[in-house]
N, CA, C and O of each residue as an XYZ file, in Angstrom:
656
protein
N     157.737     44.257     42.015
C     156.220     44.853     40.968
C     155.551     46.062     41.434
O     155.208     46.311     42.590
N     155.446     46.588     40.672
C     155.193     48.030     40.825
C     153.931     48.465     41.592
O     152.965     47.920     41.057
N     153.492     49.356     42.803
C     152.793     49.886     43.274
C     151.419     49.821     42.643
O     150.386     49.891     43.309
N     151.451     49.696     41.440
C     150.020     50.320     40.208
C     149.657     48.747     39.908
O     148.609     48.507     39.308
N     150.866     47.235     40.487
C     150.447     46.521     39.777
C     150.066     45.415     40.787
O     149.746     44.262     40.499
N     150.164     46.020     42.155
C     150.112     45.844     43.687
C     148.509     45.928     44.054
O     147.709     45.233     44.680
N     148.485     47.115     43.345
C     147.459     48.047     43.894
C     145.843     47.043     43.418
O     144.731     46.962     43.940
N     146.589     46.310     41.972
C     145.448     45.773     40.266
C     145.330     44.403     41.218
O     144.274     43.934     41.641
N     146.865     43.803     41.484
C     146.623     42.088     42.310
C     145.626     42.303     43.041
O     144.664     41.835     42.432
N     145.107     42.982     44.525
C     144.570     43.496     45.832
C     142.677     42.921     45.568
O     141.900     42.033     45.916
N     142.782     44.880     44.234
C     141.520     44.299     43.363
C     141.084     43.217     43.330
O     140.427     42.743     44.257
N     141.449     42.396     41.898
C     141.596     40.842     41.550
C     141.092     40.108     42.874
O     139.956     39.691     43.099
N     142.116     40.057     43.620
C     142.004     39.542     44.811
C     140.538     39.001     45.514
O     139.820     38.009     45.391
N     140.534     40.205     46.290
C     138.716     40.623     46.751
C     137.464     40.610     45.677
O     136.353     40.122     45.880
N     137.872     41.192     44.623
C     136.300     40.348     43.586
C     136.670     39.186     43.624
O     135.563     38.717     43.888
N     137.506     38.065     43.567
C     137.331     36.797     43.995
C     136.564     36.238     44.714
O     135.798     35.275     44.674
N     137.080     37.448     45.805
C     136.479     36.276     47.027
C     135.879     36.732     47.019
O     135.557     36.677     48.206
N     134.896     37.643     46.365
C     133.643     38.092     46.605
C     132.921     37.423     45.976
O     131.783     37.526     46.432
N     132.996     36.425     44.706
C     132.650     36.266     44.517
C     132.268     34.284     44.377
O     131.679     33.673     43.486
N     132.891     33.795     45.634
C     132.832     32.849     46.159
C     131.802     33.161     47.661
O     131.266     32.245     48.284
N     131.675     34.807     48.082
C     130.937     34.725     50.067
C     129.985     35.285     49.316
O     129.826     35.572     48.129
N     129.307     35.376     50.464
C     127.262     36.293     50.499
C     128.071     37.200     50.738
O     129.061     36.731     51.299
N     128.171     38.893     50.498
C     127.701     39.938     51.124
C     126.631     40.299     52.041
O     125.592     40.523     51.420
N     126.528     40.422     53.192
C     125.325     40.567     53.830
C     125.389     42.128     54.921
O     126.045     42.337     55.942
N     124.568     42.869     54.290
C     125.147     44.172     54.941
C     123.600     44.328     55.919
O     122.439     44.171     55.542
N     124.126     44.685     57.246
C     123.221     45.295     58.308
C     123.006     46.924     58.858
O     124.039     47.589     58.928
N     121.546     47.673     59.298
C     121.745     48.452     60.290
C     120.549     48.482     61.064
O     119.541     47.780     60.977
N     120.904     49.638     62.019
C     119.918     49.693     63.308
C     119.324     51.090     63.797
O     120.000     52.099     63.593
N     118.541     51.155     64.201
C     118.110     52.435     64.879
C     117.131     52.839     66.115
O     116.106     52.279     66.503
N     117.766     53.954     66.581
C     116.354     53.797     67.736
C     115.854     55.702     67.479
O     116.416     56.796     67.523
N     114.983     55.354     67.309
C     114.476     56.962     66.761
C     112.991     56.873     67.595
O     112.289     55.868     67.491
N     112.487     58.344     68.655
C     112.697     59.374     68.060
C     113.604     60.222     68.481
O     113.855     61.388     68.174
N     114.432     58.882     69.824
C     114.703     58.760     70.928
C     116.422     58.013     71.503
O     115.993     56.932     71.907
N     117.212     57.981     71.634
C     117.832     56.810     71.523
C     118.720     57.066     72.981
O     119.501     58.007     72.844
N     118.773     56.336     74.552
C     116.413     55.165     74.035
C     115.896     55.631     74.813
O     115.914     56.705     75.416
N     115.066     54.211     74.809
C     113.411     54.801     74.647
C     113.058     54.918     73.559
O     111.930     54.439     73.675
N     113.173     55.281     72.227
C     112.718     54.977     71.232
C     111.785     54.097     70.448
O     110.861     53.581     71.077
N     111.898     53.852     69.154
C     111.630     52.624     68.304
C     112.701     51.996     67.919
O     113.377     52.446     66.994
N     112.960     51.100     68.427
C     114.471     49.610     67.586
C     114.059     49.259     66.832
O     113.084     48.537     67.036
N     114.619     49.578     65.007
C     114.071     48.900     64.479
C     115.741     48.228     63.491
O     116.887     48.041     63.900
N     115.371     48.119     62.692
C     116.446     47.246     62.370
C     116.088     46.394     60.156
O     115.251     45.681     59.603
N     117.463     47.201     59.742
C     117.476     46.844     58.132
C     118.076     46.005     57.810
O     118.908     45.829     58.700
N     118.281     44.940     56.650
C     119.401     44.203     56.362
C     119.190     44.274     54.467
O     118.102     44.301     53.893
N     120.849     44.296     53.659
C     120.109     43.615     52.573
C     121.172     42.804     52.202
O     122.307     43.178     52.498
N     120.989     41.634     51.535
C     122.221     40.690     51.505
C     121.943     40.783     49.613
O     120.823     40.703     49.108
N     123.345     40.979     48.757
C     123.290     41.336     47.780
C     123.437     40.650     46.832
O     124.495     40.077     46.570
N     122.716     40.608     46.362
C     123.022     39.025     44.591
C     123.996     38.002     44.336
O     125.206     38.038     44.109
N     123.262     37.203     44.419
C     124.132     36.389     44.366
C     124.087     34.902     43.625
O     123.154     34.178     43.971
N     124.791     34.511     42.875
C     124.466     32.564     42.065
C     123.966     32.142     43.146
O     122.757     31.989     43.316
N     125.124     31.837     44.256
C     125.339     31.232     45.230
C     124.177     31.250     46.198
O     124.334     30.526     47.181
N     122.738     32.111     46.107
C     121.933     32.205     47.036
C     120.684     31.109     46.334
O     119.627     30.950     46.945
N     120.853     30.647     45.473
C     119.424     29.822     44.754
C     118.668     30.380     43.820
O     118.963     30.847     42.720
N     117.259     30.242     44.604
C     116.267     30.425     44.555
C     115.900     32.519     44.765
O     115.109     33.304     44.243
N     116.831     32.609     45.644
C     117.181     33.869     45.951
C     118.658     35.126     45.939
O     119.185     35.947     46.690
N     118.850     34.403     44.135
C     119.842     34.784     43.693
C     119.692     36.455     43.463
O     120.558     37.156     42.941
N     118.900     36.740     43.775
C     118.398     37.961     42.984
C     118.650     39.041     44.116
O     118.480     40.226     43.828
N     119.130     38.606     45.649
C     118.937     39.753     46.592
C     117.937     38.870     47.580
O     117.156     37.943     47.368
N     118.371     39.666     48.853
C     117.524     39.928     50.100
C     117.572     41.196     51.008
O     118.301     41.524     51.944
N     116.478     41.806     50.350
C     116.021     43.155     51.701
C     115.209     42.816     53.143
O     114.813     41.673     53.374
N     115.109     43.362     53.606
C     114.114     43.299     55.099
C     114.142     44.116     55.798
O     115.059     44.932     55.700
N     113.412     44.219     56.544
C     113.624     45.308     58.318
C     112.550     44.896     58.526
O     111.692     44.294     57.880
N     112.729     45.502     60.090
C     112.016     44.864     61.354
C     111.633     45.572     62.651
O     112.560     46.092     63.272
N     110.433     45.663     63.135
C     110.502     46.834     64.302
C     110.737     45.929     65.458
O     109.853     45.094     65.652
N     112.093     45.932     66.529
C     111.920     45.642     67.873
C     111.411     45.265     68.699
O     110.895     44.223     69.105
N     111.674     46.729     69.111
C     110.852     46.784     69.980
C     111.053     48.598     70.568
O     111.614     49.544     70.015
N     110.380     48.513     71.789
C     109.909     50.685     71.783
C     110.305     50.502     73.785
O     110.318     49.614     74.637
N     110.507     51.647     73.699
C     110.405     51.695     75.443
C     111.954     51.722     76.005
O     112.929     51.951     75.289
N     111.992     51.515     77.062
C     113.337     51.993     77.934
C     114.616     51.032     77.953
O     115.689     51.328     78.478
N     114.226     49.417     77.067
C     114.669     48.414     76.879
C     115.227     48.888     75.011
O     116.121     48.230     74.478
N     114.390     50.318     74.100
C     114.787     50.094     72.962
C     116.111     50.977     73.226
O     116.174     51.957     73.969
N     117.257     50.369     72.385
C     118.937     52.241     72.062
C     119.198     51.368     70.908
O     119.012     50.157     70.790
N     119.771     52.422     69.899
C     120.483     51.883     68.828
C     121.217     50.039     69.031
O     120.960     49.151     68.218
N     122.011     49.858     70.130
C     123.066     48.815     69.898
C     122.079     47.910     69.950
O     121.919     47.244     68.927
N     120.982     47.591     71.368
C     120.212     46.928     70.458
C     119.584     46.164     69.480
O     119.289     44.978     69.626
N     119.306     47.049     68.154
C     118.599     47.446     67.259
C     119.739     47.196     66.162
O     119.414     46.829     65.033
N     121.212     47.422     66.544
C     122.543     46.883     65.300
C     121.783     45.388     65.491
O     120.896     44.903     64.789
N     122.425     44.844     66.657
C     122.648     43.314     66.966
C     121.451     43.277     66.547
O     121.655     43.583     65.372
N     120.018     43.085     66.654
C     118.879     42.043     66.328
C     119.122     42.272     64.304
O     118.930     41.437     63.421
N     119.550     43.588     64.201
C     119.420     43.638     62.452
C     120.442     43.092     62.052
O     120.296     42.649     60.913
N     121.784     42.860     62.640
C     123.051     41.474     62.231
C     122.297     40.379     62.028
O     122.051     40.005     60.882
N     121.726     39.569     63.376
C     121.452     38.110     63.429
C     120.428     37.989     62.270
O     120.321     36.913     61.680
N     119.276     39.624     61.746
C     118.078     39.115     60.854
C     118.954     38.927     59.334
O     118.505     38.457     58.288
N     120.506     39.520     59.630
C     120.877     40.110     57.843
C     121.309     38.463     58.046
O     120.575     37.798     57.316
N     122.766     37.136     59.199
C     122.536     36.129     59.056
C     120.835     35.601     59.146
O     120.060     35.366     58.219
N     120.760     35.575     59.658
C     119.167     34.331     59.397
C     118.732     34.600     57.837
O     118.719     33.427     57.464
N     118.469     35.149     57.001
C     118.078     35.761     55.582
C     118.995     35.391     54.837
O     118.575     35.317     53.682
N     120.303     35.054     54.948
C     121.400     34.180     54.303
C     120.983     32.614     54.605
O     121.024     31.769     53.710
N     120.582     32.314     55.934
C     120.680     30.715     56.335
C     119.500     30.460     56.174
O     119.255     29.342     56.626
N     118.358     31.103     55.612
C     116.934     30.373     55.192
C     116.881     30.459     53.932
O     115.757     30.571     53.441
N     118.261     30.430     52.877
C     118.435     30.240     52.337
C     119.163     28.781     51.024
O     119.488     28.577     49.855
N     119.050     28.215     52.260
C     120.140     26.597     52.171
C     121.326     27.384     52.498
O     121.742     26.737     53.459
N     122.446     28.697     52.284
C     123.659     28.698     52.024
C     124.242     28.649     53.278
O     123.745     29.096     54.312
N     125.749     27.864     53.110
C     126.242     27.741     54.753
C     127.718     28.252     54.275
O     128.584     28.588     55.083
N     127.876     28.265     53.006
C     129.635     28.753     52.794
C     129.464     30.312     53.903
O     128.703     30.683     54.797
N     130.953     30.980     53.012
C     131.720     31.834     53.526
C     130.354     33.182     53.610
O     129.402     33.270     52.834
N     130.648     34.054     54.728
C     129.673     35.868     54.950
C     130.436     36.541     55.090
O     131.324     36.190     55.867
N     130.558     38.016     54.371
C     131.272     38.552     54.474
C     129.691     39.175     55.303
O     128.673     39.285     54.619
N     129.685     39.544     56.841
C     128.557     40.379     57.260
C     128.901     42.497     57.224
O     130.082     42.757     56.996
N     128.364     43.226     57.341
C     129.007     44.557     57.244
C     127.734     45.415     57.704
O     126.584     45.534     57.281
N     128.490     45.976     58.799
C     127.816     46.643     59.033
C     128.232     48.460     59.622
O     129.113     48.535     60.478
N     127.725     49.496     59.239
C     128.248     50.446     60.262
C     127.856     50.754     61.327
O     127.310     51.853     61.428
N     128.003     49.830     62.605
C     128.166     50.291     63.395
C     129.667     49.481     64.192
O     129.927     48.278     64.148
N     130.297     50.325     64.731
C     131.614     50.156     65.166
C     131.191     49.499     66.704
O     132.085     48.679     66.912
N     130.546     49.484     67.507
C     130.125     48.628     68.252
C     130.130     47.334     68.070
O     130.972     46.551     68.508
N     128.928     47.011     67.238
C     128.680     45.183     66.514
C     130.173     44.722     66.138
O     130.832     43.945     66.829
N     130.526     45.199     65.172
C     131.665     44.928     64.928
C     133.125     45.031     65.484
O     133.893     44.812     64.547
N     133.720     45.246     66.496
C     134.189     45.700     67.344
C     133.824     44.516     68.263
O     134.595     43.589     68.014
N     133.219     44.295     68.926
C     132.720     43.376     69.600
C     132.798     41.971     68.973
O     133.953     41.547     69.028
N     132.064     41.243     68.480
C     132.421     40.608     67.475
C     133.640     39.542     66.436
O     133.697     38.364     66.085
N     134.507     40.841     66.249
C     135.167     40.181     66.610
C     136.951     40.040     67.595
O     138.134     39.817     67.335
N     135.850     40.423     69.079
C     136.870     40.453     70.126
C     137.638     41.570     70.344
O     138.286     41.883     71.342
N     137.441     42.322     68.948
C     139.015     43.662     69.636
C     138.230     44.851     70.381
O     138.662     45.993     70.540
N     136.973     44.344     70.811
C     136.820     44.966     71.790
C     135.335     43.852     72.687
O     134.689     42.877     72.304
N     135.339     44.810     74.185
C     135.154     43.699     75.302
C     133.252     44.255     75.306
O     132.578     45.219     74.942
N     133.156     43.546     75.658
C     131.071     43.709     75.931
C     130.921     43.787     77.887
O     131.086     42.902     78.727
N     130.681     44.720     77.978
C     130.485     45.455     79.732
C     128.991     45.408     79.522
O     128.711     44.210     79.511
N     127.776     46.195     79.330
C     126.844     46.023     78.936
C     125.847     44.880     78.345
O     125.767     44.243     77.295
N     124.752     44.993     80.219
C     124.747     43.394     80.589
C     123.588     42.961     79.463
O     123.554     41.861     78.912
N     122.462     44.270     79.193
C     121.632     43.930     77.828
C     122.190     43.654     76.734
O     121.401     43.074     75.988
N     123.603     43.865     76.114
C     123.592     43.702     74.609
C     124.679     42.348     74.635
O     125.227     42.043     73.576
N     125.076     41.245     76.372
C     125.910     39.908     76.135
C     125.569     38.817     75.980
O     126.256     37.806     75.829
N     123.406     39.071     76.030
C     122.933     37.302     75.551
C     123.177     37.842     73.827
O     123.534     36.960     73.045
N     122.981     39.268     73.275
C     123.283     39.248     71.811
C     124.120     39.308     71.294
O     124.021     39.278     70.068
N     125.042     39.392     71.724
C     126.491     39.328     71.041
C     127.104     37.471     70.900
O     128.035     36.921     70.312
N     125.915     36.988     71.845
C     126.855     35.609     72.359
C     125.821     34.789     70.561
O     126.342     34.346     69.537
N     124.403     34.909     70.897
C     123.600     34.717     69.656
C     124.017     35.069     68.154
O     123.856     34.209     67.287
N     124.529     36.269     67.844
C     125.751     35.880     67.420
C     126.057     36.141     66.317
O     125.846     36.574     65.184
N     127.364     35.183     68.003
C     128.034     34.660     67.474
C     128.016     32.989     67.297
O     128.714     32.330     66.526
N     126.891     32.449     68.354
C     126.326     31.298     67.981
C     125.763     31.030     66.393
O     125.990     29.919     65.914
N     125.177     31.835     65.737
C     124.360     32.572     64.496
C     126.061     32.725     63.202
O     125.997     32.924     61.989
N     127.115     32.579     63.885
C     128.221     33.062     62.713
C     128.869     30.806     63.030
O     129.797     30.172     62.527
N     127.847     30.422     63.983
C     128.777     29.085     63.271
C     128.504     28.375     62.325
O     129.254     27.689     61.631
N     126.771     28.613     62.243
C     126.629     28.312     60.939
C     127.098     28.545     59.863
O     126.698     27.552     59.255
N     127.439     28.894     59.426
C     128.627     28.954     58.330
C     129.866     28.276     58.138
O     130.438     27.543     58.944
N     130.178     28.557     57.131
C     131.680     28.098     56.804
C     132.674     28.757     57.301
O     133.820     28.432     57.614
N     131.963     29.940     57.340
C     132.842     31.571     58.164
C     131.935     32.590     57.720
O     131.059     32.884     56.907
N     132.645     32.981     58.732
C     132.065     34.626     58.664
C     133.111     35.395     58.772
O     133.964     34.940     59.534
N     133.483     36.915     58.033
C     133.575     38.017     58.743
C     133.206     39.207     58.726
O     133.211     39.837     57.669
N     132.682     39.938     60.271
C     132.690     40.754     59.806
C     133.333     42.287     59.970
O     134.274     42.387     60.757
N     132.937     43.334     59.362
C     133.691     43.858     57.792
C     132.476     45.623     58.738
O     131.252     45.603     58.614
N     132.976     46.469     59.291
C     133.132     48.056     60.336
C     132.812     48.545     58.221
O     133.814     48.432     57.516
N     131.878     48.874     57.728
C     131.604     50.478     56.432
C     130.880     52.217     56.590
O     130.408     52.966     57.446
N     131.087     52.189     55.624
C     130.595     53.708     56.485
C     129.095     53.675     55.766
O     128.592     53.087     54.808
N     128.558     54.871     57.009
C     127.158     55.156     56.546
C     126.338     54.865     54.979
O     125.242     54.372     54.713
N     127.676     55.543     53.951
C     127.013     55.657     53.082
C     127.090     54.344     51.666
O     126.437     54.159     50.640
N     128.110     53.748     52.248
C     128.647     51.812     51.626
C     127.427     51.061     52.557
O     127.394     49.847     52.755
N     126.469     52.004     53.066
C     125.581     50.666     53.926
C     124.046     51.088     53.524
O     123.075     50.743     54.197
N     123.986     51.670     52.651
C     122.876     53.062     51.830
C     121.618     51.916     51.694
O     120.539     52.498     51.587
N     121.505     50.584     51.673
C     120.215     50.038     51.426
C     120.102     49.247     52.861
O     119.078     48.565     52.905
N     120.914     49.176     54.049
C     120.145     48.702     54.788
C     119.614     49.458     56.181
O     119.227     49.217     57.324
N     119.945     50.811     55.021
C     119.536     51.705     56.590
C     118.352     52.118     56.031
O     117.332     52.347     56.681
N     118.508     52.257     54.379
C     116.877     53.145     54.437
C     115.496     51.847     54.371
O     114.347     51.979     53.948
N     116.307     50.404     55.079
C     115.521     49.329     55.131
C     114.759     49.562     56.929
O     113.691     49.287     57.477
N     116.050     50.213     57.311
C     115.486     50.261     59.369
C     114.540     51.413     59.021
O     113.540     51.221     59.713
N     114.374     52.477     58.312
C     113.823     53.482     58.254
C     112.791     53.059     57.628
O     112.000     53.928     57.993
N     112.048     52.216     56.798
C     111.336     52.155     56.746
C     110.368     51.181     57.690
O     109.146     51.092     57.573
N     111.307     50.382     58.776
C     110.221     49.997     60.360
C     110.040     51.120     60.498
O     108.897     51.513     60.266
N     110.996     52.044     60.898
C     110.830     52.930     61.710
C     109.690     53.636     61.022
O     108.912     53.605     61.975
N     108.996     54.269     60.039
C     108.017     55.140     59.151
C     106.916     53.948     59.392
O     105.729     54.238     59.244
N     107.296     52.573     59.774
C     106.217     51.226     60.147
C     105.502     51.323     61.575
O     104.344     51.095     61.927
N     106.304     51.623     62.055
C     105.785     50.870     63.244
C     105.152     52.286     63.974
O     104.337     52.285     64.896
N     105.784     53.570     63.276
C     105.003     54.898     63.715
C     103.809     54.974     63.112
O     103.195     56.020     63.322
N     103.639     54.707     62.882
C     102.154     54.442     61.703
C     101.549     53.260     62.109
O     100.492     52.906     61.588
N     101.808     52.949     62.523
C     101.219     51.337     62.633
C     100.682     51.108     63.795
O     100.208     50.001     64.049
């Protein structure tokens, strides 16, 4: 097999897999300072006929907390949980691809990195439990520019928290 044929095969396989799974993006932020700002999150679930009535996709955002307990990593974990919850609420239980631009969340949930921070351990455990509610959840890091919709949602939550 030539290189070009091999690359085409890999692309075809990834497209086929994506037709059989839901892709959910998450993003968290803590601004104007980290720690101690407003911890907010956003998520985006790509459109898919697998979502039933929510086939057009799902976006959302939320303010989590402010003050000393507010950190960017807390916001990232909470946004990942909210992304999975959004998928779960559609009734879908098949495979999910969970994508985020937080190296920490992705590497900890896949077991590549340990979790020493006491404030993150319960969130990591909650995320692992949430992942068991689906046939399979693959967690994948993506660069920020591929996470633009979830990023915009987390920024929307921050703007609402500051003005509200």
